[in-house]
C-alpha positions in Angstrom: 73.6 79.4 108.4 73.8 83.0 109.4 76.4 84.2 111.9 75.3 85.0 115.4 77.4 88.1 115.5 76.6 91.1 113.2 78.4 94.4 112.8 76.6 97.6 111.7 79.2 99.7 109.9 78.1 103.2 108.8 80.1 104.8 106.0 80.5 108.1 104.3 83.5 108.6 102.0 85.4 105.6 103.3 86.5 104.2 99.9 90.1 104.1 101.1 89.2 101.9 104.2 86.2 99.8 103.5 87.7 96.9 101.6 90.7 96.3 103.9 88.3 96.5 106.8 85.9 94.0 105.4 88.9 91.6 104.8 90.2 92.1 108.3 86.8 91.3 109.8 86.3 88.2 107.7 89.7 86.9 108.8 88.7 86.8 112.5 88.2 83.4 114.0 84.6 84.2 115.0 82.3 84.6 111.9 80.8 88.1 111.8 78.1 89.3 109.4 78.6 92.9 108.3 75.9 95.4 107.3 77.5 98.5 105.6 75.1 101.5 105.9 76.2 104.0 103.3 74.8 107.5 103.2 75.3 107.9 99.4 79.0 108.5 99.6 80.2 110.5 96.6 83.6 108.7 96.6 82.0 105.4 95.5 82.2 103.5 98.8 78.9 101.7 98.1 80.0 100.7 94.7 83.1 99.1 96.2 81.0 97.1 98.6 78.8 95.9 95.8 81.8 94.7 93.9 83.1 92.9 97.0 79.7 91.2 97.5 79.7 90.0 93.9 83.3 88.6 94.2 82.4 87.0 97.6 78.8 85.8 97.4 79.2 83.3 100.3 80.3 86.0 102.8 77.6 87.6 104.9 78.1 91.1 103.7 75.1 93.3 103.1 74.7 96.9 101.9 72.0 99.3 103.1 72.1 102.2 100.8 70.6 105.4 102.1 69.8 108.3 99.7 70.9 111.2 101.9 73.4 111.9 104.7 71.4 112.3 107.9 74.0 111.8 110.6 75.6 108.9 112.5 72.6 108.3 114.8 70.2 107.9 112.0 72.5 105.6 110.1 73.0 103.3 113.1 69.4 103.2 113.9 68.5 102.1 110.4 71.3 99.5 110.6 70.3 98.2 114.0 66.7 97.8 112.9 67.7 96.1 109.7 69.7 93.5 111.6 66.9 92.9 114.1 64.4 92.5 111.3 66.5 90.4 108.9 68.7 88.2 111.0 68.6 86.1 114.1 71.8 87.6 115.5 72.2 87.4 119.2 75.0 90.0 119.3 75.1 93.2 117.4 78.0 95.6 117.2 78.8 99.1 116.1 82.2 100.3 115.0 83.9 103.0 112.9 84.9 102.2 109.3 88.3 103.9 109.5 90.3 101.4 111.5 90.3 103.6 114.6 88.6 100.6 116.2 91.0 97.8 115.5 89.0 94.8 114.4 90.8 92.3 116.6 89.1 93.9 119.6 85.8 92.5 118.4 86.9 89.2 119.9 87.2 90.9 123.3 83.8 92.5 123.0 82.3 89.1 122.0 83.9 87.5 125.0 82.5 90.2 127.4 79.0 89.7 125.9 78.9 86.2 127.2 78.1 87.8 130.6 77.3 91.4 129.9 74.3 93.0 128.1 76.5 95.8 126.7 80.2 95.7 126.0 82.2 98.9 125.4 85.6 99.2 123.8 86.9 101.8 126.2 89.8 104.2 125.6 89.8 105.4 129.2 89.4 102.2 131.3 93.1 102.1 132.0 94.5 105.6 131.6 94.2 107.2 128.2 94.8 104.8 125.4 94.6 107.0 122.2 97.2 107.1 119.5 97.9 110.0 117.1 95.4 112.5 118.6 96.5 116.1 119.3 96.3 117.2 123.0 93.3 119.4 122.2 91.3 116.4 120.9 92.3 114.3 124.0 91.2 117.0 126.3 87.9 117.5 124.5 87.1 113.7 124.6 88.2 113.1 128.2 86.4 116.3 129.3 83.3 115.1 127.6 83.4 111.8 129.4 83.8 113.6 132.7 80.9 115.9 131.9 78.6 113.0 131.0 79.4 111.0 134.1 78.9 114.1 136.3 75.5 115.0 134.9 74.0 111.6 134.3 75.6 109.3 136.9 76.4 106.9 134.1 79.0 104.5 135.5 81.0 104.2 132.3 84.6 105.5 131.9 84.1 106.1 128.1 80.5 107.1 127.5 81.2 108.6 124.1 82.9 105.4 122.8 81.7 104.3 119.4 83.0 100.7 119.6 80.1 98.8 121.3 78.4 95.4 121.3 74.9 94.8 122.4 72.9 91.7 123.3 69.9 91.5 121.0 67.4 91.8 123.8 69.0 95.0 125.1 69.0 96.6 121.7 65.4 95.6 121.2 64.4 97.2 124.5 66.2 100.5 123.7 64.7 100.8 120.2 61.2 99.7 121.3 60.5 103.0 123.1 60.9 105.1 119.9 63.5 106.5 117.5 67.0 107.5 118.5 66.9 111.3 119.2 70.4 112.4 118.5 72.2 112.4 115.2 75.9 113.1 116.1 78.0 111.5 118.7 75.4 112.4 121.4 73.8 109.2 120.0 76.6 107.2 121.6 75.8 108.7 125.0 72.0 108.3 124.5 72.4 104.5 123.8 74.5 103.8 126.8 72.4 105.9 129.1 69.2 104.2 128.0 70.8 100.8 128.5 71.9 101.8 132.0 68.4 103.1 132.8 67.0 99.8 131.5 69.1 97.9 134.0 71.6 96.5 131.5 74.8 94.9 132.8 77.5 97.1 131.1 81.1 96.0 130.9 84.0 98.0 129.5 86.9 96.3 127.6 90.2 98.2 127.3 91.2 99.0 123.7 93.9 101.2 122.1 92.2 103.7 119.8 94.1 104.7 116.7 93.3 107.8 114.8 92.4 107.2 111.2 95.2 107.0 108.7 93.2 107.4 105.5 90.2 109.6 104.8 89.0 112.7 106.6 87.6 113.1 110.1 83.9 114.1 110.3 84.1 115.9 113.7 82.4 119.3 113.7 81.3 122.1 116.0 77.7 121.0 115.5 78.6 117.5 116.9 80.0 119.0 120.1 77.1 121.4 120.5 74.6 118.7 120.2 76.3 116.6 122.8 76.4 119.5 125.3 72.7 120.1 125.3 71.9 116.5 124.6 73.4 115.3 127.9 71.2 117.9 129.7 68.1 116.7 127.8 68.8 113.1 128.8 69.3 114.0 132.5 66.2 116.1 132.6 64.1 113.3 131.1 65.7 110.5 133.2 62.5 109.6 135.0 60.4 109.5 131.8 63.0 107.4 130.0 63.3 105.0 132.8 59.6 104.4 133.1 59.3 103.9 129.3 62.3 101.4 129.3 61.1 99.4 132.2 57.5 99.5 131.2 58.0 98.8 127.5 56.1 102.0 126.5 57.0 104.3 123.7 58.4 107.6 124.9 59.1 109.5 121.7 56.6 110.5 119.0 59.0 112.3 116.6 62.6 112.8 115.8 64.4 116.1 116.3 67.3 118.3 115.6 69.3 119.2 112.5 71.6 116.7 110.8 75.1 116.4 112.2 77.9 114.1 111.4 79.4 111.9 114.1 82.7 110.5 115.3 83.6 109.7 118.8 85.2 112.8 120.4 
């Protein structure tokens, strides 16, 4: 019997983190399936996952190998669609593969999804709960959250959060109107904003975000630039998006923008 909870876990050069993370997830009291979406990591991340699968054939661990690196949004979209098409999961999660999202908080997200349509692991629900970030990164992230709320009216304290759980029906509604537009962390804002416009019940759960210990951050200037204009794009198309989401119509006909990496700022 397949688990009712599935995690989409995008990876690029996460060889140092992936196996300990899979073990930590499998040790939780709720059974979680995991889909690793690897964008052809040159450090052999996918090979490690394949070896883990071979050594643990009964565990619900799957690998979606993508030939090129196209950005966080594309990886998540491919993963979400795979889970929707290949499992009967009622609850689908996204999280980073570097332990910045401590796996034990998956239990709190799962509890919140008993009532909510979207559950967000929030760094800013009760103050600023970030460990090992320089002040400049905190100011960038907190300022981005303020900017998003100001322009869009999204009632979420941490709109750029990358630790999120969705009810299947909500994720289906978001993806039904067309592909995800943004590739970097603006994708995180896009998903939450579309859920909000679709009338989803969104609940934030406080977490402590811990900066990665192993591996390298994938934050870049392109990621920040995409988010700045991306928020404006979302606000300007609010009415169109809302009609599409509430009416079940496709809004996009093509994807856009150059490839960018993504980590929650």
